[in-house]
C-alpha positions as CSV (number, residue, x, y, z in Angstrom):
1,M,0.0,11.6,-2.8
2,N,0.6,11.2,1.2
3,L,-0.2,8.1,2.8
4,R,-3.4,8.9,4.8
5,D,-4.7,10.5,1.7
6,A,-4.1,7.3,0.2
7,L,-5.8,5.0,3.1
8,A,-8.8,7.4,2.9
9,Y,-9.4,6.7,-0.8
10,I,-9.3,2.9,-0.1
11,A,-11.5,2.5,3.1
12,Y,-13.8,5.2,1.1
13,K,-13.7,3.4,-2.4
14,T,-14.1,-0.1,-0.4
15,G,-16.7,0.8,1.6
16,G,-14.3,-0.7,4.2
17,T,-10.9,-2.4,4.5
18,N,-8.8,-3.7,7.0
19,P,-4.7,-2.5,7.2
20,F,-3.7,-5.9,6.1
21,R,-5.8,-5.5,2.5
22,A,-5.1,-2.0,2.1
23,S,-1.7,-2.4,2.6
24,R,-1.5,-4.8,0.2
25,I,-3.6,-2.3,-2.1
26,L,-1.0,0.5,-1.5
27,V,1.9,-2.2,-2.9
28,L,-0.3,-3.5,-6.2
29,A,-0.7,0.0,-6.3
30,N,3.0,1.4,-6.6
31,W,4.0,-1.1,-9.1
32,L,1.1,0.0,-11.5
33,A,2.2,3.5,-10.7
34,Q,6.1,2.5,-11.4
35,E,5.0,0.7,-14.8
36,R,2.7,4.0,-15.5
37,L,4.3,6.7,-14.4
38,G,8.0,5.5,-13.3
39,R,7.2,6.3,-10.0
40,P,5.1,4.9,-6.8
41,L,2.0,7.1,-6.0
42,V,2.6,6.9,-2.7
43,R,6.5,7.3,-0.2
44,F,6.2,5.0,2.5
45,K,8.9,2.3,4.9
46,I,8.0,-1.3,5.6
47,T,8.9,-4.0,7.9
48,G,8.7,-8.0,6.7
49,F,9.6,-10.6,5.6
50,E,9.2,-13.5,2.7
51,A,6.0,-14.4,3.8
52,G,4.7,-11.0,4.6
53,F,4.9,-7.2,5.5
54,A,3.3,-4.4,7.4
55,V,3.5,-0.4,6.7
56,E,5.1,1.7,9.0
57,G,3.4,4.7,10.8
58,L,-0.3,3.4,9.7
59,K,-1.2,3.4,13.8
60,P,-0.9,7.2,13.7
61,I,-2.8,7.5,10.4
62,L,-5.4,5.5,11.7
63,D,-6.4,7.5,15.0
64,D,-7.7,10.2,13.0
65,P,-11.0,10.9,13.8
66,C,-12.4,10.7,9.7
67,F,-11.1,6.9,10.2
68,E,-13.9,4.8,11.8
69,R,-12.7,1.8,13.3
70,V,-15.4,-1.4,13.3
71,E,-16.0,-2.7,16.4
72,G,-15.4,-6.6,16.7
73,R,-13.5,-6.4,13.5
74,K,-10.1,-5.2,12.5
75,E,-12.1,-2.9,9.9
76,I,-11.6,0.9,9.1
77,R,-14.3,2.7,6.9
78,W,-13.8,6.7,6.0
79,R,-16.6,8.8,7.3
80,C,-15.5,12.3,5.8
81,E,-15.8,13.9,2.6
82,P,-14.8,12.1,-0.2
83,P,-11.1,11.9,-0.5
84,R,-9.4,14.0,-3.4
85,V,-6.2,11.8,-4.7
86,E,-3.9,12.6,-8.0
87,H,-4.1,9.5,-10.3
88,G,-6.9,7.5,-8.6
89,E,-7.9,5.0,-11.4
90,I,-4.3,3.6,-10.3
91,L,-5.9,2.8,-7.0
92,D,-9.3,2.2,-8.8
93,E,-7.1,-0.4,-10.7
94,A,-5.2,-1.8,-7.3
95,I,-8.5,-1.7,-5.8
96,Q,-10.3,-3.8,-8.6
97,I,-7.6,-6.4,-8.4
98,A,-7.7,-6.9,-4.9
99,S,-11.6,-7.3,-4.6
100,G,-11.2,-10.7,-6.6
101,L,-8.8,-11.9,-4.1
102,D,-9.3,-13.2,-0.4
103,D,-6.1,-12.1,1.9
104,L,-4.4,-14.8,1.6
105,S,-4.7,-14.9,-1.8
106,L,-3.7,-11.4,-2.6
107,N,-1.1,-11.4,-0.2
108,R,0.7,-14.6,-2.0
109,L,0.3,-12.3,-5.2
110,I,2.6,-9.5,-3.3
111,I,4.8,-11.7,-1.5
112,R,5.4,-14.4,-5.0
113,D,6.2,-11.1,-7.4
114,A,9.2,-10.7,-8.7
115,R,9.4,-7.1,-7.3
116,Y,8.3,-7.7,-3.8
117,R,12.0,-8.9,-2.6
118,K,13.6,-5.7,-4.1
119,L,10.8,-3.6,-1.9
120,L,11.9,-5.6,1.0
121,E,15.4,-5.1,0.5
122,E,14.8,-1.3,0.2
123,G,12.2,-1.1,2.9
124,G,10.0,0.3,1.2
125,F,8.8,3.0,-1.1
126,Q,11.1,5.6,-0.5
């Protein structure tokens, strides 16, 4: 699965999200996939430090006309045909986990996980 398709799926399934939340959902989904499939769902690079990170290469993807940016908010929505992805159930589970958390709690869930240090050292899922 490529990063665009994963972001489209997340934006579609959530009805709209921000890049910060979407990036945390991607990490959760990849950790779930590594446990179940032995590999990440989507490969991407990150830049970050102990308190947080950003997914590299989001801006060009979010310039896709199927992504709608909501004025006055940092929210993105998917406006095209529903995206089809392999292993959507894993993304659904990550979305469900994130849905019960505010942004700060979601970030803490990621950065306090023992796997986060390795993620930083490797620069993402490559």
